[in-house]
C-alpha positions as CSV (number, residue, x, y, z in Angstrom):
1,X,-30.8,-13.7,30.3
2,X,-30.1,-11.0,33.7
3,X,-28.9,-8.6,30.6
4,X,-32.3,-6.9,29.2
5,X,-32.5,-6.0,25.6
6,X,-33.0,-1.9,25.9
7,X,-34.4,0.7,23.9
8,X,-32.4,-0.5,20.1
9,X,-29.5,-2.7,21.6
10,X,-28.4,-5.7,23.6
11,X,-28.5,-3.6,27.0
12,X,-27.6,0.3,27.9
13,X,-24.3,-1.1,29.9
14,X,-23.0,-2.4,26.7
15,X,-23.7,0.9,24.8
16,X,-22.1,2.6,27.4
17,X,-19.1,0.2,27.4
18,X,-18.7,0.5,23.1
19,X,-19.0,4.1,23.1
20,X,-16.4,4.6,25.9
21,X,-14.3,2.7,23.4
22,X,-15.1,5.2,20.7
23,X,-14.4,8.0,22.7
24,X,-10.7,6.4,24.0
25,X,-10.0,5.6,20.7
26,X,-10.9,9.3,19.3
27,X,-9.6,11.2,22.5
28,X,-5.8,9.2,21.8
29,X,-6.1,10.0,17.5
30,X,-7.1,13.7,18.2
31,X,-4.5,14.1,20.6
32,X,-1.6,12.5,18.6
33,X,-2.1,14.4,15.5
34,X,-0.8,17.5,17.9
35,X,2.1,14.7,19.0
36,X,0.2,14.7,22.7
37,X,1.1,11.0,23.6
38,X,1.1,11.2,27.2
39,X,0.0,13.0,30.3
40,X,2.5,12.4,33.2
41,X,2.7,8.5,33.9
42,X,0.1,7.6,31.7
43,X,0.5,6.6,28.0
44,X,-2.6,7.9,26.0
45,X,-1.5,5.3,23.6
46,X,-2.6,2.6,25.9
47,X,-5.8,4.2,26.8
48,X,-6.4,3.8,23.4
49,X,-5.6,0.6,23.5
50,X,-7.5,-0.4,25.9
51,X,-10.5,1.2,24.1
52,X,-10.1,-1.4,21.6
53,X,-9.3,-4.0,23.6
54,X,-12.8,-3.7,26.0
55,X,-14.5,-3.2,22.5
56,X,-13.5,-6.8,21.5
57,X,-14.9,-7.7,24.7
58,X,-18.0,-6.1,23.9
59,X,-18.2,-7.6,20.1
60,X,-18.0,-11.2,21.2
61,X,-20.3,-10.8,24.1
62,X,-22.9,-9.2,21.5
63,X,-22.2,-11.8,18.8
64,X,-22.7,-14.4,21.7
65,X,-26.6,-12.9,22.2
66,X,-26.8,-12.7,18.5
67,X,-25.8,-16.8,18.1
68,X,-28.6,-17.5,21.0
69,X,-31.1,-15.4,19.4
70,X,-30.1,-17.0,15.8
71,X,-30.4,-20.6,17.6
72,X,-33.7,-20.1,19.5
73,X,-35.5,-18.7,16.0
74,X,-33.9,-21.2,12.9
75,X,-32.1,-24.1,15.4
76,X,-28.6,-25.3,15.1
77,X,-28.9,-25.9,11.1
78,X,-26.0,-23.8,8.9
79,X,-25.5,-22.4,11.9
80,X,-21.8,-20.9,10.6
81,X,-22.9,-20.2,7.5
82,X,-25.8,-18.2,8.8
83,X,-23.7,-16.6,10.7
84,X,-20.9,-16.2,8.5
85,X,-22.9,-14.2,5.7
86,X,-24.7,-11.8,8.3
87,X,-21.0,-10.7,9.8
88,X,-19.8,-10.7,5.7
89,X,-22.3,-8.2,4.6
90,X,-22.1,-6.0,8.2
91,X,-18.3,-5.6,8.1
92,X,-16.9,-6.2,4.0
93,X,-19.2,-3.9,2.4
94,X,-17.8,-0.7,4.2
95,X,-14.6,-1.7,4.5
96,X,-13.8,-2.1,1.4
97,X,-15.4,1.1,0.5
98,X,-13.4,2.6,2.4
99,X,-10.2,0.9,1.2
100,X,-11.7,1.5,-2.4
101,X,-12.1,5.1,-1.5
102,X,-8.2,5.4,0.3
103,X,-6.6,3.6,-2.9
104,X,-8.0,6.1,-5.5
105,X,-7.4,8.9,-4.3
106,X,-4.0,8.0,-2.7
107,X,-5.0,9.2,0.8
108,X,-2.2,9.4,3.2
109,X,-3.7,7.5,6.3
110,X,-1.6,4.5,6.5
111,X,0.7,5.0,10.2
112,X,0.5,6.4,13.3
113,X,-1.0,9.9,13.6
114,X,1.8,12.0,13.7
115,X,3.4,10.2,10.5
116,X,0.3,9.5,8.1
117,X,1.8,8.2,5.1
118,X,0.5,6.8,2.0
119,X,1.9,2.7,2.2
120,X,2.7,2.4,-1.2
121,X,1.3,-1.1,-1.6
122,X,1.3,-3.3,-4.8
123,X,-1.3,-5.0,-6.0
124,X,-1.1,-7.8,-3.8
125,X,-1.1,-5.5,-0.6
126,X,-4.0,-3.8,-1.9
127,X,-5.7,-7.0,-2.8
128,X,-5.3,-7.8,1.2
129,X,-6.9,-4.6,2.3
130,X,-9.7,-5.4,0.6
131,X,-9.5,-9.0,2.2
132,X,-9.4,-7.7,5.3
133,X,-6.0,-10.1,5.5
134,X,-3.0,-7.9,6.5
135,X,-1.9,-9.5,9.8
136,X,-1.6,-12.8,7.8
137,X,0.2,-11.5,4.9
138,X,2.3,-9.0,6.7
139,X,1.0,-5.9,4.8
140,X,0.6,-2.4,5.7
141,X,-3.1,-1.3,6.2
142,X,-3.4,1.5,4.0
143,X,-5.7,3.4,7.0
144,X,-4.0,3.2,10.5
145,X,-7.1,1.8,12.3
146,X,-7.7,-1.0,9.8
147,X,-5.0,-3.1,11.5
148,X,-7.3,-4.6,13.8
149,X,-10.5,-5.8,12.0
150,X,-8.8,-8.8,10.1
151,X,-8.0,-10.2,14.2
152,X,-12.0,-9.4,14.3
153,X,-12.9,-11.2,11.2
154,X,-10.6,-14.3,11.9
155,X,-12.3,-14.6,15.3
156,X,-15.5,-15.3,13.7
157,X,-14.6,-18.2,12.2
158,X,-14.4,-19.5,15.5
159,X,-17.0,-18.0,17.2
160,X,-20.0,-20.4,16.9
161,X,-18.5,-23.7,17.6
162,X,-17.1,-21.6,20.9
163,X,-20.5,-20.8,21.1
164,X,-22.2,-24.4,21.3
165,X,-19.2,-25.0,23.5
166,X,-20.2,-22.5,26.3
167,X,-24.0,-23.1,26.0
168,X,-22.3,-27.1,27.2
169,X,-20.1,-25.9,29.7
170,X,-21.6,-26.5,33.2
171,X,-20.7,-23.6,34.9
172,X,-18.5,-20.4,33.7
173,X,-15.6,-21.1,35.7
174,X,-14.8,-23.9,33.5
175,X,-14.3,-21.6,30.7
176,X,-12.6,-18.8,33.1
177,X,-10.2,-22.3,33.5
178,X,-9.7,-22.7,29.8
179,X,-9.1,-18.8,29.5
180,X,-6.0,-19.2,31.7
181,X,-5.3,-22.1,30.0
182,X,-4.9,-20.6,26.4
183,X,-3.4,-17.3,28.1
184,X,-0.5,-20.1,29.0
185,X,-0.2,-21.3,25.7
186,X,0.0,-18.0,24.2
187,X,2.7,-16.7,26.7
188,X,4.9,-19.6,25.8
189,X,4.4,-19.0,22.1
190,X,5.3,-15.8,22.2
191,X,8.2,-16.7,24.5
192,X,9.4,-18.6,21.6
193,X,8.6,-15.6,19.4
194,X,5.6,-16.7,17.5
195,X,1.9,-16.0,18.8
196,X,1.2,-12.9,17.1
197,X,-2.0,-13.7,15.3
198,X,-3.3,-14.8,19.0
199,X,-2.3,-12.1,20.9
200,X,-6.1,-11.0,21.1
201,X,-7.6,-14.2,21.5
202,X,-7.9,-13.8,25.2
203,X,-9.4,-10.3,24.9
204,X,-11.9,-11.7,22.7
205,X,-12.6,-15.0,25.0
206,X,-13.5,-12.7,28.0
207,X,-16.9,-11.6,26.0
208,X,-17.5,-15.0,26.0
209,X,-17.2,-15.4,30.1
210,X,-19.3,-12.6,30.0
211,X,-22.2,-14.3,28.4
212,X,-21.9,-17.2,30.6
213,X,-21.7,-15.2,33.7
214,X,-24.4,-13.6,32.6
215,X,-27.1,-16.2,32.7
216,X,-26.3,-16.9,36.5
217,X,-25.4,-13.8,38.0
218,X,-27.8,-10.8,39.6
219,X,-27.4,-7.6,38.6
220,X,-26.6,-5.8,41.9
221,X,-23.7,-3.6,41.9
222,X,-24.8,0.4,41.1
223,X,-24.2,1.5,37.1
224,X,-21.5,4.1,38.2
225,X,-19.3,1.3,39.4
226,X,-19.5,0.5,35.4
227,X,-18.0,3.3,34.9
228,X,-15.1,3.7,37.3
229,X,-14.2,0.0,36.6
230,X,-13.8,1.0,32.9
231,X,-11.9,4.2,33.4
232,X,-9.8,2.8,36.5
233,X,-8.9,-0.2,34.3
234,X,-7.7,2.2,31.8
235,X,-5.7,4.0,33.7
236,X,-4.2,0.6,35.0
237,X,-3.3,-0.3,31.9
238,X,-1.9,3.5,30.8
239,X,0.7,2.7,33.5
240,X,1.8,-0.9,32.5
241,X,1.2,-1.0,28.8
242,X,2.1,-5.0,29.0
243,X,-0.4,-7.4,26.9
244,X,-0.6,-9.6,30.3
245,X,-2.6,-6.6,32.4
246,X,-4.7,-6.2,29.3
247,X,-5.7,-9.6,29.2
248,X,-6.5,-9.9,32.5
249,X,-8.1,-6.5,32.5
250,X,-10.3,-7.9,30.1
251,X,-11.0,-10.9,31.9
252,X,-12.2,-8.8,34.9
253,X,-14.4,-7.0,32.5
254,X,-16.0,-10.0,31.3
255,X,-17.1,-11.9,34.6
256,X,-17.9,-8.7,36.2
257,X,-20.0,-6.8,33.6
258,X,-23.2,-9.1,34.2
259,X,-23.3,-8.0,38.0
260,X,-24.0,-4.1,37.2
261,X,-27.5,-2.2,37.4
262,X,-28.5,-1.4,33.7
263,X,-28.5,2.1,33.0
264,X,-31.4,4.3,33.5
265,X,-30.9,7.8,32.5
266,X,-32.8,8.2,29.3
267,X,-30.7,10.4,27.8
268,X,-27.1,9.2,28.2
269,X,-28.9,5.8,27.2
270,X,-29.7,6.9,23.9
271,X,-26.6,9.1,23.3
272,X,-24.5,5.6,24.6
273,X,-26.7,3.4,21.9
274,X,-26.8,6.5,19.5
275,X,-22.8,6.2,19.3
276,X,-22.5,2.7,20.1
277,X,-24.9,2.1,16.1
278,X,-22.6,4.4,14.3
279,X,-19.4,3.1,15.6
280,X,-18.4,1.1,12.7
281,X,-18.1,4.0,10.4
282,X,-16.6,6.4,13.1
283,X,-14.3,3.6,13.1
284,X,-13.0,3.9,9.4
285,X,-13.7,7.0,9.0
286,X,-12.4,9.3,12.1
287,X,-8.8,9.3,11.0
288,X,-10.0,10.6,7.8
289,X,-11.6,13.0,9.8
290,X,-8.4,14.3,11.5
291,X,-6.1,14.2,8.3
292,X,-8.9,16.9,6.7
293,X,-9.0,18.9,9.8
294,X,-5.6,18.6,11.2
295,X,-3.1,18.3,8.3
296,X,-4.8,19.3,5.2
297,X,-6.1,22.0,6.1
298,X,-3.6,22.7,8.9
299,X,-3.2,26.3,7.3
300,X,-6.5,27.0,9.3
301,X,-6.7,28.2,12.8
302,X,-6.6,25.9,15.6
303,X,-10.3,26.5,16.2
304,X,-11.2,26.4,12.7
305,X,-9.5,22.7,12.5
306,X,-11.7,21.6,15.7
307,X,-14.7,22.6,14.5
308,X,-14.3,21.0,11.1
309,X,-12.8,17.8,13.2
310,X,-16.2,17.5,15.0
311,X,-18.8,18.2,12.6
312,X,-17.0,15.6,10.3
313,X,-16.4,13.3,13.0
314,X,-20.4,13.7,13.9
315,X,-21.4,13.5,10.2
316,X,-19.9,10.9,8.3
317,X,-20.3,8.0,10.6
318,X,-23.8,9.0,10.0
319,X,-24.0,8.8,6.6
320,X,-21.6,5.9,5.9
321,X,-24.3,4.0,7.9
322,X,-27.5,5.3,6.1
323,X,-25.3,5.3,2.7
324,X,-23.4,1.4,2.6
325,X,-23.9,-0.3,6.1
326,X,-27.7,-0.2,6.2
327,X,-28.6,-1.3,3.2
328,X,-25.8,-4.2,3.1
329,X,-27.1,-5.0,6.4
330,X,-30.6,-5.6,4.8
331,X,-29.5,-7.0,1.9
332,X,-27.6,-9.9,4.2
333,X,-31.1,-10.7,6.0
334,X,-32.5,-11.1,2.6
335,X,-29.7,-13.1,1.6
336,X,-30.0,-15.5,5.0
337,X,-34.1,-15.7,4.7
338,X,-34.2,-16.7,0.9
339,X,-31.3,-18.7,0.4
340,X,-30.0,-19.7,3.7
341,X,-32.8,-20.3,5.3
342,X,-35.8,-21.2,3.1
343,X,-33.7,-23.4,1.0
344,X,-33.6,-25.8,4.2
345,X,-34.5,-29.3,3.7
346,X,-38.0,-29.6,5.0
347,X,-36.5,-32.2,7.5
348,X,-34.3,-29.3,8.7
349,X,-36.5,-26.5,8.3
350,X,-38.8,-28.3,10.6
351,X,-36.6,-28.9,13.4
352,X,-35.3,-25.1,13.0
353,X,-38.6,-24.0,13.3
């Protein structure tokens, strides 16, 4: 692969992509608490959404690398079971913990930052939030940002087979053509009033295209061009705010990402990696930090509110990672090693080795 593994991560440029998505979402939500939703022609909510779309590209690409390592180490035997077991322990323990806390204390974290409230869910709606199926049951999320996680979880179900297909494809351009066909089908479904569940599929598929291009593309473009591409793409989407534009931008990011030279600055590399490492905790906790600082403690001075927001948004993701995420990841790893790999029939185990 031409995308080198870096200090602690897949590649510095992918860590930058994930960290950039974090800052875009954080920036929009922080300003939205004060009702600031536009800057001239730029829709700030669209900037936050672009951060999410670019994160979809990143997630799929990183998981393609993960599946590559899994197949290299264990073969294709129980590919789906091993992959899904690991993803389950990576995603669900922390999301279940956060949903449980919100429900237990009835925290008003649903909706947009400028109109946060308790969604008054029945038992079925709460269960849907625990299962991350809100988009299937048309249920409100107990926390605003939680709406996007079901789409990601459902993408996992198809990723192993898409990984095998991508490895067999003779050219990444075949995948680009397939992407165009998928976009055409989704556009037709939306025109007929359907296709809600498929709206973000092109964004995820762009990560698979990035994976295949990374095998055949040399890194010749300077790193600063990667940052320029990310922010100029965000600006374009902030002006046009159409889903079709987001799809095209995600395709562009997927095709271009492998062409950029990896970030070399050691401080920025480590900072990007750490933000990326704790990003899931940020995703699930930053809304609470904003509510606490700007709503619950809104009687304090604006300086005090920002200090509280900054401190909590830095501390909570770290605490959640070490208290919930990391132990859950290790538990999933032990489960996979002790039950799904060691329990393979001898013939399959020899083939996997």
